[in-house]
Residue frames as a rotation matrix with the C-alpha (Angstrom) as fourth column:
UNK 1
0.907 0.416 -0.062 17.01
-0.291 0.727 0.621 4.16
0.304 -0.546 0.781 9.37
UNK 2
0.346 -0.851 -0.395 20.71
0.534 0.525 -0.662 3.40
0.771 0.018 0.637 9.33
UNK 3
-0.403 -0.479 0.780 21.37
-0.316 -0.727 -0.610 6.33
0.859 -0.492 0.141 11.67
UNK 4
0.284 0.618 0.733 18.83
-0.925 -0.024 0.378 4.95
0.251 -0.786 0.565 14.15
UNK 5
0.839 0.027 0.543 19.99
-0.211 0.937 0.278 1.31
-0.501 -0.348 0.792 13.78
UNK 6
0.321 -0.781 -0.536 23.65
-0.943 -0.318 -0.101 1.40
-0.091 0.538 -0.838 12.67
UNK 7
-0.623 -0.597 0.506 24.23
-0.586 0.784 0.204 -2.32
-0.519 -0.169 -0.838 13.36
UNK 8
0.251 0.840 0.482 21.13
-0.174 0.529 -0.831 -3.50
-0.952 0.125 0.279 11.50
UNK 9
-0.857 -0.367 0.363 21.18
0.247 0.325 0.913 -5.22
-0.453 0.872 -0.188 8.13
UNK 10
-0.022 0.849 -0.529 18.80
-0.493 -0.469 -0.733 -3.86
-0.870 0.244 0.429 5.50
UNK 11
-0.527 -0.030 0.849 17.39
0.605 0.688 0.400 -5.67
-0.597 0.725 -0.345 2.50
UNK 12
-0.422 0.364 -0.831 16.43
-0.613 -0.789 -0.034 -3.66
-0.668 0.495 0.556 -0.55
UNK 13
-0.407 0.381 0.830 13.77
0.563 0.821 -0.101 -5.37
-0.720 0.426 -0.548 -2.59
UNK 14
-0.813 0.185 -0.552 12.19
-0.508 -0.689 0.517 -4.43
-0.285 0.701 0.654 -5.89
UNK 15
-0.281 0.787 0.549 8.66
0.616 0.586 -0.526 -5.01
-0.736 0.190 -0.650 -7.12
UNK 16
-0.793 0.096 0.602 7.22
0.512 -0.431 0.743 -3.83
0.331 0.897 0.292 -10.38
UNK 17
-0.836 0.531 0.137 4.53
-0.546 -0.782 -0.300 -1.15
-0.052 -0.326 0.944 -10.07
UNK 18
-0.052 0.856 -0.515 1.93
-0.679 0.347 0.647 -3.64
0.732 0.383 0.563 -11.32
UNK 19
-0.238 -0.105 -0.966 2.98
0.419 0.886 -0.200 -6.31
0.876 -0.452 -0.167 -8.83
UNK 20
-0.967 -0.146 -0.209 2.88
0.252 -0.413 -0.875 -3.81
0.041 -0.899 0.436 -5.98
UNK 21
-0.620 0.785 0.017 -0.52
-0.779 -0.618 0.110 -2.42
0.096 0.055 0.994 -7.02
UNK 22
-0.012 0.606 -0.796 -1.98
-0.328 0.749 0.575 -5.92
0.945 0.268 0.190 -7.42
UNK 23
-0.484 -0.249 -0.839 -0.74
0.624 0.574 -0.530 -6.95
0.613 -0.781 -0.123 -3.97
UNK 24
-0.994 0.107 -0.011 -1.92
-0.076 -0.771 -0.633 -3.71
-0.076 -0.628 0.774 -2.40
UNK 25
-0.419 0.898 -0.132 -5.38
-0.825 -0.316 0.469 -4.01
0.379 0.306 0.873 -3.95
UNK 26
0.094 0.459 -0.884 -5.84
-0.106 0.887 0.449 -7.63
0.990 0.051 0.132 -2.83
UNK 27
-0.246 -0.252 -0.936 -4.65
0.833 0.439 -0.337 -7.15
0.496 -0.862 0.102 0.74
UNK 28
-0.827 -0.209 -0.521 -4.37
0.503 -0.689 -0.522 -3.67
-0.250 -0.694 0.675 2.21
UNK 29
-0.853 0.522 0.017 -6.98
-0.441 -0.738 0.512 -1.88
0.280 0.429 0.859 0.11
UNK 30
-0.164 0.830 -0.534 -9.59
0.091 0.552 0.829 -4.59
0.982 0.088 -0.166 0.80
UNK 31
-0.302 0.000 -0.953 -8.95
0.917 0.272 -0.291 -4.45
0.259 -0.962 -0.083 4.53
UNK 32
-0.842 -0.122 -0.525 -9.25
0.332 -0.884 -0.328 -0.67
-0.424 -0.450 0.785 4.58
UNK 33
-0.859 0.496 0.125 -12.15
-0.110 -0.418 0.902 -0.36
0.500 0.761 0.414 2.19
UNK 34
0.230 0.973 -0.018 -14.71
-0.220 0.070 0.973 -1.61
0.948 -0.220 0.230 4.70
UNK 35
-0.739 -0.641 0.207 -13.31
-0.290 0.025 -0.957 -1.17
0.608 -0.767 -0.205 8.20
UNK 36
-0.246 0.722 0.647 -16.75
-0.969 -0.176 -0.173 -1.46
-0.011 -0.670 0.743 9.80
UNK 37
0.726 0.496 -0.476 -16.97
-0.538 0.841 0.057 -5.11
0.429 0.215 0.878 8.71
UNK 38
-0.263 -0.895 -0.362 -13.65
-0.225 0.421 -0.879 -5.97
0.938 -0.150 -0.312 10.39
UNK 39
0.164 0.256 -0.953 -13.66
0.815 0.510 0.277 -7.60
0.556 -0.822 -0.124 13.82
UNK 40
0.924 0.336 0.183 -14.17
0.181 -0.806 0.563 -4.97
0.336 -0.487 -0.806 16.52
UNK 41
0.684 -0.695 -0.221 -10.72
0.295 -0.014 0.955 -5.54
-0.667 -0.719 0.196 18.02
UNK 42
-0.206 -0.779 0.592 -9.03
0.912 0.067 0.405 -4.74
-0.355 0.623 0.697 14.67
UNK 43
0.573 0.573 0.587 -10.94
0.783 -0.594 -0.184 -1.57
0.243 0.565 -0.789 13.79
UNK 44
0.869 -0.290 -0.401 -8.82
-0.011 -0.821 0.570 0.85
-0.495 -0.491 -0.717 15.82
UNK 45
-0.131 -0.970 0.207 -5.63
0.220 0.175 0.960 -0.48
-0.967 0.171 0.190 14.23
UNK 46
-0.159 0.133 0.978 -7.17
0.975 0.176 0.134 -0.38
-0.154 0.975 -0.157 10.74
UNK 47
0.871 0.480 0.103 -8.30
0.489 -0.869 -0.082 3.22
0.051 0.121 -0.991 11.29
UNK 48
0.510 -0.774 -0.375 -4.75
-0.135 -0.502 0.854 4.15
-0.849 -0.385 -0.361 12.34
UNK 49
-0.386 -0.637 0.668 -3.32
0.569 0.406 0.716 2.46
-0.726 0.656 0.206 9.24
UNK 50
0.295 0.602 0.742 -5.89
0.953 -0.243 -0.182 4.24
0.070 0.761 -0.645 7.09
UNK 51
0.926 0.031 -0.376 -4.91
0.139 -0.954 0.264 7.58
-0.350 -0.297 -0.888 8.64
UNK 52
0.039 -0.995 -0.093 -1.23
-0.012 -0.094 0.996 6.98
-0.999 -0.038 -0.016 7.95
UNK 53
-0.434 -0.227 0.872 -1.80
0.766 0.417 0.489 5.89
-0.475 0.880 -0.007 4.37
UNK 54
0.315 0.693 0.648 -4.41
0.926 -0.376 -0.049 8.45
0.210 0.615 -0.760 3.37
UNK 55
0.975 0.175 -0.140 -3.48
0.210 -0.932 0.296 11.54
-0.078 -0.318 -0.945 5.35
UNK 56
0.457 -0.871 -0.183 0.28
-0.215 -0.307 0.927 11.23
-0.863 -0.384 -0.327 5.61
UNK 57
-0.491 -0.772 0.403 1.43
0.118 0.400 0.909 9.31
-0.863 0.494 -0.105 2.57
UNK 58
0.030 0.639 -0.769 -1.47
-0.802 -0.444 -0.401 9.78
-0.597 0.628 0.499 0.14
UNK 59
-0.891 -0.423 0.164 -0.96
-0.270 0.786 0.556 6.19
-0.364 0.451 -0.815 -1.04
UNK 60
-0.299 0.854 0.427 -4.67
0.577 0.518 -0.632 5.47
-0.760 0.057 -0.647 -1.25
UNK 61
0.497 0.468 -0.730 -5.25
-0.216 -0.749 -0.627 8.56
-0.840 0.469 -0.271 -3.37
UNK 62
-0.330 -0.706 -0.626 -2.41
-0.859 -0.050 0.510 7.58
-0.391 0.706 -0.590 -5.68
UNK 63
-0.866 0.026 0.500 -3.67
0.107 0.985 0.134 4.01
-0.489 0.170 -0.856 -5.89
UNK 64
0.115 0.990 0.077 -7.20
0.441 0.018 -0.897 5.14
-0.890 0.137 -0.435 -6.72
UNK 65
0.343 -0.075 -0.936 -5.83
-0.667 -0.722 -0.186 7.42
-0.662 0.688 -0.298 -9.44
UNK 66
-0.690 -0.680 -0.247 -3.78
-0.672 0.475 0.568 4.58
-0.269 0.558 -0.785 -10.92
UNK 67
-0.637 0.529 0.561 -6.70
0.369 0.848 -0.380 2.17
-0.677 -0.035 -0.735 -10.69
UNK 68
0.370 0.833 -0.411 -8.95
0.048 -0.458 -0.887 4.65
-0.928 0.309 -0.210 -12.49
UNK 69
0.541 -0.223 -0.811 -6.47
-0.777 -0.502 -0.381 5.11
-0.322 0.836 -0.445 -15.30
UNK 70
-0.209 -0.726 0.655 -4.85
-0.345 0.681 0.646 1.68
-0.915 -0.091 -0.393 -15.50
UNK 71
0.504 0.447 0.739 -6.72
0.520 0.526 -0.673 0.89
-0.690 0.723 0.033 -18.72
UNK 72
0.987 -0.125 -0.096 -4.83
-0.156 -0.693 -0.704 3.75
0.022 0.710 -0.704 -20.34
UNK 73
0.200 -0.969 0.147 -1.42
-0.973 -0.179 0.146 2.51
-0.115 -0.172 -0.978 -19.15
UNK 74
0.794 -0.007 -0.608 0.29
-0.214 0.933 -0.291 -0.67
0.569 0.361 0.739 -20.30
UNK 75
0.340 -0.675 0.654 2.38
-0.898 -0.026 0.440 -2.03
-0.280 -0.737 -0.615 -17.38
UNK 76
0.463 -0.298 -0.835 4.80
-0.276 0.847 -0.455 -4.86
0.842 0.441 0.310 -17.87
UNK 77
0.992 -0.121 -0.031 6.12
0.075 0.380 0.922 -7.02
-0.099 -0.917 0.386 -15.05
UNK 78
0.333 -0.929 0.163 9.54
0.943 0.324 -0.077 -6.62
0.019 0.179 0.984 -16.65
UNK 79
0.442 -0.141 0.886 9.57
0.212 -0.943 -0.256 -2.83
0.871 0.301 -0.387 -16.44
UNK 80
-0.320 -0.583 -0.747 11.85
0.929 -0.037 -0.368 -1.12
0.187 -0.812 0.553 -13.97
């Protein structure tokens, strides 16, 4: 990104895996889990987001794997 925007300022933030997964599951995952119930004018955008996440980044697949196995893993908000 710096090559494309050399004058821009960038902020690097950190979230624990648990915090990220919790936020993802309460916002993005819910919106994408039932696109047909979204307002008609948002469905095209949600389908595009779904395509990017699932097909390109595999984030949804990773999230589903983590969700399935989270009982076996002990996350701490203090872990890096």
